[in-house]
KOLDOZA-728995 format. One record per residue (C-alpha): residue number from 1; z, y, x; residue in one letter. Coordinates in nm, 3 decimals, always signed. Layout:
// residues N
resi,w,v,u,resn
NUM,Z,Y,X,A
...
//
This chain:
// residues 506
resi,w,v,u,resn
1,+3.719,+1.874,+2.180,M
2,+3.425,+1.755,+1.964,S
3,+3.262,+2.041,+1.741,E
4,+3.136,+1.778,+1.529,S
5,+3.445,+1.631,+1.428,A
6,+3.639,+1.951,+1.375,V
7,+3.348,+2.088,+1.177,A
8,+3.364,+1.712,+0.981,G
9,+3.707,+1.785,+0.911,N
10,+3.644,+2.105,+0.780,E
11,+3.400,+2.003,+0.527,R
12,+3.665,+1.759,+0.379,I
13,+3.896,+2.033,+0.310,V
14,+3.631,+2.201,+0.184,D
15,+3.511,+1.988,-0.098,V
16,+3.903,+1.915,-0.194,L
17,+3.945,+2.295,-0.203,H
18,+3.655,+2.342,-0.467,A
19,+3.756,+2.053,-0.637,L
20,+4.111,+2.238,-0.703,V
21,+3.952,+2.567,-0.733,T
22,+3.657,+2.522,-0.969,R
23,+3.737,+2.573,-1.304,A
24,+3.554,+2.276,-1.446,E
25,+3.430,+1.940,-1.345,A
26,+3.138,+1.966,-1.099,T
27,+2.855,+1.747,-1.004,G
28,+2.717,+1.662,-0.614,V
29,+2.419,+1.914,-0.643,R
30,+2.664,+2.212,-0.766,E
31,+2.902,+2.146,-0.522,L
32,+2.659,+2.112,-0.203,A
33,+2.489,+2.450,-0.339,H
34,+2.806,+2.608,-0.323,A
35,+2.937,+2.488,-0.008,L
36,+2.578,+2.516,+0.191,G
37,+2.609,+2.146,+0.286,A
38,+2.376,+1.830,+0.204,S
39,+2.399,+1.650,-0.107,R
40,+2.467,+1.315,+0.122,S
41,+2.737,+1.490,+0.286,T
42,+2.921,+1.590,-0.003,V
43,+2.876,+1.257,-0.222,N
44,+2.981,+1.084,+0.110,R
45,+3.314,+1.280,+0.104,I
46,+3.348,+1.249,-0.288,L
47,+3.301,+0.894,-0.288,L
48,+3.591,+0.875,-0.039,G
49,+3.815,+1.112,-0.216,L
50,+3.767,+0.904,-0.519,E
51,+3.819,+0.574,-0.343,E
52,+4.187,+0.723,-0.239,H
53,+4.209,+0.886,-0.572,G
54,+4.200,+1.239,-0.493,L
55,+3.926,+1.291,-0.725,A
56,+3.789,+1.140,-0.992,A
57,+3.451,+1.076,-1.212,V
58,+3.408,+1.199,-1.574,T
59,+3.223,+1.048,-1.840,G
60,+2.915,+1.225,-1.767,N
61,+2.913,+1.164,-1.339,G
62,+3.071,+1.473,-1.204,S
63,+3.387,+1.510,-1.002,Y
64,+3.738,+1.656,-1.056,Q
65,+4.077,+1.645,-0.918,V
66,+4.212,+1.287,-0.893,G
67,+4.540,+1.194,-0.974,P
68,+4.682,+1.132,-0.611,R
69,+4.598,+1.497,-0.515,L
70,+4.805,+1.630,-0.881,R
71,+5.075,+1.418,-0.740,V
72,+5.081,+1.537,-0.401,L
73,+5.062,+1.880,-0.547,A
74,+5.403,+1.810,-0.749,A
75,+5.583,+1.663,-0.498,A
76,+5.543,+2.001,-0.253,L
77,+5.639,+2.209,-0.593,H
78,+5.956,+1.938,-0.597,A
79,+6.040,+1.946,-0.211,R
80,+5.916,+2.287,-0.056,H
81,+6.240,+2.554,-0.113,P
82,+5.981,+2.865,-0.180,L
83,+5.834,+2.707,-0.447,L
84,+6.161,+2.484,-0.570,R
85,+6.322,+2.840,-0.623,N
86,+6.096,+3.085,-0.675,A
87,+6.104,+3.042,-1.057,E
88,+6.472,+3.095,-1.115,A
89,+6.495,+3.423,-0.875,I
90,+6.141,+3.590,-1.034,I
91,+6.305,+3.461,-1.399,E
92,+6.594,+3.684,-1.297,H
93,+6.378,+3.951,-1.217,L
94,+6.141,+3.983,-1.496,G
95,+6.423,+4.016,-1.724,E
96,+6.568,+4.236,-1.504,E
97,+6.266,+4.492,-1.486,S
98,+6.112,+4.399,-1.824,D
99,+5.782,+4.292,-1.582,A
100,+5.526,+4.110,-1.468,T
101,+5.667,+3.900,-1.142,V
102,+5.476,+3.760,-0.904,L
103,+5.528,+3.558,-0.574,V
104,+5.231,+3.539,-0.327,A
105,+5.194,+3.403,+0.030,V
106,+4.926,+3.524,+0.284,H
107,+4.638,+3.224,+0.262,D
108,+4.653,+3.248,+0.666,A
109,+4.410,+3.310,+0.854,P
110,+4.186,+3.507,+0.564,R
111,+4.269,+3.856,+0.490,P
112,+4.422,+3.789,+0.141,R
113,+4.674,+3.660,-0.085,V
114,+4.736,+3.396,-0.321,V
115,+4.967,+3.403,-0.628,V
116,+5.202,+3.090,-0.588,V
117,+5.408,+3.151,-0.899,A
118,+5.446,+3.407,-1.200,C
119,+5.666,+3.537,-1.418,R
120,+5.492,+3.728,-1.711,R
121,+5.592,+4.027,-1.898,R
122,+5.646,+3.943,-2.272,P
123,+5.483,+4.156,-2.569,G
124,+5.113,+4.233,-2.614,P
125,+5.008,+4.420,-2.308,I
126,+5.022,+4.168,-1.988,K
127,+4.858,+4.126,-1.629,Y
128,+4.716,+3.767,-1.651,L
129,+4.747,+3.683,-1.300,L
130,+4.803,+3.292,-1.304,E
131,+4.923,+3.076,-1.005,P
132,+4.626,+2.995,-0.754,G
133,+4.457,+3.410,-0.796,T
134,+4.367,+3.538,-0.489,V
135,+4.430,+3.848,-0.443,L
136,+4.319,+4.096,-0.121,P
137,+4.552,+4.172,+0.160,L
138,+4.483,+4.558,+0.189,H
139,+4.509,+4.648,-0.171,A
140,+4.795,+4.660,-0.449,G
141,+5.166,+4.590,-0.404,A
142,+5.147,+4.237,-0.393,T
143,+4.906,+4.226,-0.081,G
144,+5.021,+4.525,+0.132,R
145,+5.394,+4.414,+0.129,A
146,+5.268,+4.103,+0.339,I
147,+5.020,+4.339,+0.554,L
148,+5.287,+4.506,+0.644,G
149,+5.482,+4.274,+0.809,R
150,+5.199,+4.102,+0.961,L
151,+5.036,+4.389,+1.091,G
152,+4.678,+4.573,+1.012,I
153,+4.494,+4.365,+1.244,N
154,+4.536,+4.036,+0.985,A
155,+4.258,+4.240,+0.800,L
156,+4.021,+4.104,+1.103,G
157,+3.682,+4.289,+1.156,D
158,+3.499,+4.295,+0.801,A
159,+3.499,+4.623,+0.595,P
160,+3.744,+4.672,+0.331,L
161,+3.598,+4.637,-0.022,E
162,+3.738,+4.873,-0.263,A
163,+3.898,+4.721,-0.655,A
164,+3.917,+5.016,-0.721,T
165,+3.809,+5.441,-0.671,P
166,+4.171,+5.440,-0.557,D
167,+4.225,+5.189,-0.306,T
168,+4.284,+5.305,+0.027,V
169,+3.981,+5.150,+0.287,I
170,+4.048,+5.354,+0.540,D
171,+4.245,+5.166,+0.836,R
172,+4.417,+5.484,+0.979,A
173,+4.506,+5.586,+0.600,E
174,+4.625,+5.223,+0.559,L
175,+4.822,+5.224,+0.900,E
176,+5.017,+5.497,+0.778,K
177,+5.088,+5.340,+0.427,L
178,+5.184,+5.070,+0.597,L
179,+5.452,+5.232,+0.784,Q
180,+5.589,+5.427,+0.523,E
181,+5.604,+5.089,+0.364,D
182,+5.845,+4.937,+0.643,R
183,+6.062,+5.256,+0.656,K
184,+6.136,+5.216,+0.268,A
185,+6.161,+4.847,+0.334,G
186,+5.943,+4.775,-0.002,Y
187,+5.583,+4.869,-0.117,T
188,+5.451,+5.096,-0.395,I
189,+5.105,+5.093,-0.520,S
190,+4.932,+5.234,-0.823,V
191,+4.581,+5.170,-0.946,G
192,+4.492,+5.035,-0.573,Q
193,+4.430,+4.676,-0.709,Q
194,+4.409,+4.753,-1.117,F
195,+4.338,+5.048,-1.262,P
196,+4.626,+5.190,-1.492,L
197,+4.857,+4.924,-1.305,A
198,+5.189,+5.010,-1.072,A
199,+5.321,+4.757,-0.874,G
200,+5.640,+4.742,-0.671,V
201,+5.685,+4.434,-0.345,A
202,+5.895,+4.322,-0.079,A
203,+5.807,+4.089,+0.201,S
204,+5.974,+3.753,+0.286,F
205,+5.946,+3.492,+0.517,Y
206,+5.979,+3.124,+0.471,C
207,+5.893,+2.822,+0.686,G
208,+5.583,+2.942,+0.874,G
209,+5.462,+3.133,+0.535,L
210,+5.472,+3.517,+0.540,T
211,+5.464,+3.637,+0.151,G
212,+5.624,+3.871,-0.113,S
213,+5.765,+3.908,-0.418,V
214,+5.608,+4.190,-0.653,S
215,+5.662,+4.383,-0.999,I
216,+5.352,+4.465,-1.164,T
217,+5.355,+4.673,-1.485,R
218,+5.122,+4.890,-1.653,P
219,+5.132,+5.243,-1.598,R
220,+5.164,+5.415,-1.846,F
221,+5.472,+5.257,-1.935,L
222,+5.645,+5.303,-1.575,T
223,+5.771,+5.636,-1.430,S
224,+5.777,+5.697,-1.064,D
225,+6.170,+5.671,-1.102,E
226,+6.116,+5.314,-1.259,D
227,+5.913,+5.259,-0.949,L
228,+6.189,+5.355,-0.694,I
229,+6.435,+5.199,-0.897,R
230,+6.240,+4.812,-0.891,F
231,+6.210,+4.865,-0.491,G
232,+6.609,+4.753,-0.400,P
233,+6.500,+4.475,-0.669,M
234,+6.211,+4.324,-0.515,V
235,+6.425,+4.363,-0.199,Q
236,+6.722,+4.138,-0.319,D
237,+6.472,+3.940,-0.508,A
238,+6.254,+3.835,-0.141,A
239,+6.621,+3.802,+0.065,H
240,+6.702,+3.550,-0.207,A
241,+6.398,+3.382,-0.179,I
242,+6.455,+3.379,+0.240,E
243,+6.803,+3.252,+0.181,A
244,+6.717,+2.968,-0.005,K
245,+6.422,+2.902,+0.271,C
246,+6.696,+2.770,+0.538,A
247,+6.471,+2.441,+0.664,L
248,+6.632,+2.154,+0.837,P
249,+6.507,+2.074,+1.184,Q
250,+6.168,+1.834,+1.125,P
251,+6.267,+1.442,+1.189,P
252,+6.276,+1.291,+1.570,E
253,+6.132,+0.974,+1.492,D
254,+5.943,+0.999,+1.140,P
255,+5.799,+0.731,+0.969,K
256,+5.438,+0.676,+1.003,P
257,+5.200,+0.708,+0.687,I
258,+5.102,+0.367,+0.622,D
259,+4.883,+0.447,+0.259,N
260,+4.612,+0.484,+0.260,P
261,+4.526,+0.194,+0.535,A
262,+4.187,+0.273,+0.729,G
263,+4.126,+0.511,+1.029,S
264,+3.834,+0.730,+0.927,T
265,+3.868,+1.139,+0.893,A
266,+3.922,+1.124,+0.557,L
267,+4.187,+0.883,+0.582,V
268,+4.361,+1.087,+0.860,R
269,+4.350,+1.390,+0.672,I
270,+4.465,+1.263,+0.345,I
271,+4.783,+1.112,+0.581,K
272,+4.853,+1.485,+0.755,L
273,+4.828,+1.625,+0.407,V
274,+5.114,+1.345,+0.265,T
275,+5.306,+1.398,+0.622,A
276,+5.334,+1.790,+0.550,L
277,+5.382,+1.752,+0.206,V
278,+5.667,+1.457,+0.251,A
279,+5.820,+1.680,+0.535,E
280,+5.819,+2.076,+0.430,P
281,+6.054,+2.135,+0.714,S
282,+5.761,+2.031,+0.962,G
283,+5.625,+1.773,+1.179,I
284,+5.657,+1.810,+1.518,T
285,+5.310,+1.804,+1.663,M
286,+5.147,+1.552,+1.964,G
287,+5.275,+1.171,+2.019,Q
288,+5.517,+1.239,+1.748,A
289,+5.224,+1.310,+1.498,L
290,+4.964,+1.110,+1.639,A
291,+5.194,+0.817,+1.526,R
292,+5.253,+0.933,+1.229,R
293,+4.915,+0.947,+1.139,I
294,+4.811,+0.642,+1.359,G
295,+4.535,+0.840,+1.594,A
296,+4.529,+0.871,+1.941,N
297,+4.607,+1.258,+2.083,I
298,+4.247,+1.360,+2.073,A
299,+4.183,+1.279,+1.717,T
300,+4.498,+1.456,+1.635,T
301,+4.464,+1.732,+1.816,N
302,+4.103,+1.790,+1.641,R
303,+4.321,+1.740,+1.297,L
304,+4.570,+1.980,+1.410,V
305,+4.283,+2.264,+1.482,S
306,+4.114,+2.166,+1.123,T
307,+4.426,+2.186,+0.987,A
308,+4.522,+2.545,+1.098,V
309,+4.204,+2.725,+1.102,S
310,+4.146,+2.590,+0.730,T
311,+4.536,+2.715,+0.646,G
312,+4.620,+2.328,+0.565,V
313,+4.880,+2.407,+0.765,A
314,+5.075,+2.658,+1.002,L
315,+5.167,+2.599,+1.341,A
316,+5.509,+2.749,+1.494,Q
317,+5.576,+2.637,+1.843,G
318,+5.562,+2.243,+1.882,D
319,+5.609,+2.247,+1.451,T
320,+5.336,+2.203,+1.180,L
321,+5.452,+2.361,+0.848,H
322,+5.286,+2.335,+0.528,P
323,+5.012,+2.585,+0.521,G
324,+4.890,+2.839,+0.250,P
325,+4.557,+2.580,+0.136,R
326,+4.847,+2.356,+0.011,L
327,+5.006,+2.610,-0.184,F
328,+4.683,+2.744,-0.311,H
329,+4.609,+2.356,-0.450,W
330,+5.001,+2.339,-0.612,A
331,+4.975,+2.680,-0.761,A
332,+4.635,+2.616,-0.922,R
333,+4.748,+2.206,-0.996,L
334,+5.111,+2.280,-1.132,G
335,+5.466,+2.099,-1.070,P
336,+5.430,+1.820,-1.300,T
337,+5.223,+1.473,-1.333,V
338,+5.044,+1.357,-1.650,D
339,+5.185,+1.006,-1.560,V
340,+4.977,+0.811,-1.810,P
341,+4.665,+0.991,-1.770,S
342,+4.708,+0.958,-1.366,A
343,+4.790,+0.543,-1.462,A
344,+4.511,+0.509,-1.685,H
345,+4.251,+0.410,-1.449,P
346,+4.488,+0.118,-1.293,I
347,+4.571,+0.012,-1.688,L
348,+4.193,-0.036,-1.734,H
349,+4.136,-0.234,-1.466,H
350,+4.403,-0.462,-1.539,L
351,+4.286,-0.483,-1.912,A
352,+3.950,-0.599,-1.833,Q
353,+4.063,-0.807,-1.558,E
354,+4.313,-1.023,-1.760,S
355,+4.164,-0.990,-2.096,G
356,+4.508,-0.873,-2.226,E
357,+4.660,-0.576,-2.392,T
358,+4.804,-0.368,-2.156,I
359,+5.088,-0.070,-2.232,G
360,+5.236,+0.164,-1.982,L
361,+5.617,+0.228,-2.024,I
362,+5.781,+0.529,-1.899,Q
363,+6.155,+0.526,-1.822,F
364,+6.356,+0.848,-1.851,H
365,+6.702,+0.797,-1.588,P
366,+6.850,+1.132,-1.712,D
367,+6.832,+0.977,-2.112,T
368,+6.792,+0.613,-2.053,K
369,+6.520,+0.596,-2.301,H
370,+6.237,+0.402,-2.255,A
371,+5.898,+0.473,-2.452,V
372,+5.559,+0.327,-2.451,M
373,+5.336,+0.594,-2.347,T
374,+4.934,+0.419,-2.307,R
375,+4.796,+0.102,-2.433,V
376,+4.485,-0.015,-2.348,I
377,+4.342,-0.290,-2.587,D
378,+4.255,-0.620,-2.491,G
379,+3.874,-0.746,-2.441,V
380,+3.958,-1.117,-2.572,R
381,+3.834,-1.159,-2.902,P
382,+4.222,-1.210,-3.029,L
383,+4.476,-0.999,-2.847,H
384,+4.765,-0.855,-2.957,Y
385,+4.764,-0.479,-3.055,G
386,+5.037,-0.221,-2.954,L
387,+5.105,+0.130,-3.057,A
388,+5.235,+0.420,-2.846,S
389,+5.467,+0.641,-2.878,G
390,+5.707,+0.335,-2.969,V
391,+6.088,+0.353,-2.781,A
392,+6.093,+0.060,-2.613,I
393,+6.504,-0.104,-2.626,P
394,+6.584,-0.177,-2.229,L
395,+6.757,-0.551,-2.324,Y
396,+6.491,-0.688,-2.513,A
397,+6.109,-0.770,-2.445,G
398,+5.926,-0.779,-2.066,A
399,+5.858,-0.406,-2.085,G
400,+6.225,-0.318,-2.108,G
401,+6.374,-0.585,-1.898,K
402,+6.184,-0.528,-1.603,A
403,+6.322,-0.168,-1.617,I
404,+6.706,-0.260,-1.659,L
405,+6.678,-0.546,-1.369,A
406,+6.648,-0.216,-1.149,H
407,+6.863,+0.048,-1.318,C
408,+7.183,+0.119,-1.148,P
409,+7.474,-0.150,-1.195,P
410,+7.671,-0.105,-1.516,G
411,+7.378,-0.013,-1.698,E
412,+7.375,-0.370,-1.915,L
413,+7.774,-0.280,-1.993,D
414,+7.682,+0.009,-2.159,K
415,+7.399,-0.093,-2.369,L
416,+7.459,-0.250,-2.698,A
417,+7.295,-0.578,-2.749,L
418,+7.179,-0.559,-3.139,E
419,+6.938,-0.866,-3.250,P
420,+6.591,-0.748,-3.323,L
421,+6.454,-1.088,-3.382,T
422,+6.599,-1.437,-3.360,E
423,+6.498,-1.457,-2.976,R
424,+6.688,-1.141,-2.881,T
425,+6.945,-1.231,-2.609,Q
426,+7.270,-1.104,-2.704,T
427,+7.461,-1.308,-2.460,N
428,+7.571,-1.031,-2.175,R
429,+7.602,-1.334,-1.930,D
430,+7.292,-1.503,-1.973,A
431,+7.099,-1.150,-2.001,L
432,+7.241,-1.054,-1.677,A
433,+7.128,-1.381,-1.508,N
434,+6.762,-1.341,-1.655,D
435,+6.778,-0.984,-1.494,L
436,+6.849,-1.133,-1.182,Q
437,+6.584,-1.369,-1.196,S
438,+6.376,-1.102,-1.242,I
439,+6.473,-0.868,-0.955,R
440,+6.388,-1.187,-0.747,E
441,+6.031,-1.288,-0.885,R
442,+5.973,-0.913,-0.960,G
443,+5.821,-0.953,-1.279,W
444,+5.968,-1.022,-1.641,A
445,+5.845,-1.225,-1.947,I
446,+5.957,-1.172,-2.290,G
447,+5.896,-1.451,-2.573,N
448,+5.936,-1.286,-2.932,G
449,+6.266,-1.089,-2.858,E
450,+6.135,-0.805,-2.979,R
451,+5.813,-0.836,-3.202,I
452,+5.836,-1.203,-3.346,P
453,+5.488,-1.305,-3.268,D
454,+5.473,-1.149,-2.922,A
455,+5.492,-1.261,-2.517,F
456,+5.491,-1.044,-2.288,G
457,+5.460,-0.997,-1.911,V
458,+5.582,-0.718,-1.724,S
459,+5.608,-0.542,-1.384,A
460,+5.832,-0.265,-1.288,P
461,+5.677,+0.047,-1.110,Y
462,+5.885,+0.303,-0.866,F
463,+5.857,+0.673,-0.800,I
464,+6.008,+0.733,-0.454,N
465,+6.162,+0.402,-0.456,G
466,+6.362,+0.527,-0.782,A
467,+6.219,+0.285,-1.145,I
468,+6.038,+0.518,-1.339,A
469,+5.904,+0.227,-1.577,G
470,+5.726,-0.097,-1.585,S
471,+5.335,-0.204,-1.685,I
472,+5.301,-0.482,-1.943,T
473,+5.057,-0.706,-2.046,A
474,+5.090,-0.868,-2.461,T
475,+4.966,-1.175,-2.574,V
476,+4.992,-1.321,-2.898,S
477,+5.242,-1.640,-2.888,R
478,+4.968,-1.871,-3.078,L
479,+4.764,-1.815,-2.727,R
480,+5.109,-1.973,-2.532,L
481,+5.000,-2.287,-2.469,P
482,+4.675,-2.196,-2.287,D
483,+4.825,-1.922,-2.072,L
484,+4.867,-1.927,-1.691,D
485,+5.169,-1.704,-1.701,V
486,+5.231,-1.698,-1.354,E
487,+4.854,-1.565,-1.275,A
488,+4.877,-1.293,-1.536,L
489,+5.227,-1.179,-1.367,A
490,+5.052,-1.180,-1.019,H
491,+4.759,-0.959,-1.224,L
492,+5.051,-0.735,-1.386,V
493,+5.257,-0.696,-1.053,Q
494,+4.972,-0.594,-0.861,R
495,+4.875,-0.338,-1.068,A
496,+5.228,-0.185,-1.063,A
497,+5.241,-0.230,-0.698,Q
498,+4.907,+0.032,-0.710,R
499,+5.068,+0.254,-0.968,L
500,+5.411,+0.277,-0.747,T
501,+5.186,+0.357,-0.420,L
502,+4.949,+0.638,-0.651,L
503,+5.312,+0.809,-0.745,L
504,+5.518,+0.814,-0.461,S
505,+5.512,+1.049,-0.162,V
506,+5.718,+0.875,+0.130,P
//
């Protein structure tokens, strides 16, 4: 195995982690200094991350997290049973205990834990432990409950640091506490991580991850009887999390990750992270994983070594699971994606390329409403002006029809076809034929159907195969005689395809 190849892979993960965990955007010089790497190496990695949407350049030339990494973080929230179910469980526990409740996982292979979910205690006195907060493994109930399941050897050989005067740093004394914790089934800690704080925690196991659920309260508001009462409560919550964490078997013949294209170390890491997020049940290692990421077995083994050593993945037998580093990123970045912000570079490029005014329409399938959420003005001397925040009818205009054409059958029949202009199509059969044509060619046009003096060309975008909205180019009808509609449609369709790739996780 090439040590230089593994080191190069680890450096890529280090840069990604720094982008996620630094409070503000950072420059190449600052990041290189923080990582102890050369500026040329960090700059090369950042340029590659930017190309694939995992990093983004700010107005002053510094770097921040890119939209694709936010999409992957949101997908892990939505797909992994721990993140998907933890919020409801700790919300109930928080109400029951009137306390701040945390879910944390072992940040393997490091001797620390990372908070992945938090329910804050209401009121003026609270502990601000945001998701993504890192805590020691040996101090405080949250970490010590996990250490009790892992065993004291998980601390490694480095001297233990005292977070407070009450922190236990003698390993023999700490082992006695762990034995008491195992006997009780839960951990009680007072003032060992935060002064004047009391905590109770119980451990759980989920898809290769070792974690804990904990209650934290101010000590002066918490009696010894309260701490004993909280013990069975955190145990029940930990058992509830474990019950939700049953994972199906990994797929026998997983599909290869086609996006992004290429065979560089960076591309292979992106494909591996994407595969881990897409399959929370795990990925079978060996040839199956090699096919998935499009690499030979030797290269794949080096990548697995990097993934495990950095915590991107956890290996169990012949299966690779999402690791604590991915959960750290997801905790920091959150469960949602700001689609207009993510789409902005694509929309801006289309506006520059076409010269026309470009609009992003988002479709909400639960309410069947579509809204124009982002507008980029055209650069032509005569361009059409649009407003964001406007509701878009599905049956009139290019943007709405591009969406309606890909809605489930029967949606057209539910719509009241009211004339918005003299050009609005209100004949249901004629509109159905138009929608069929849109599906066949992949784009829609609207000629004064919603706005009398506007002509639109629109293409749909999708998230994981489901219709999510459309991208629309709007032109003044005065320019129709000179407009190459098919050429504009090709540009819009290509932008919509790029947005689909950005927002989807296979």
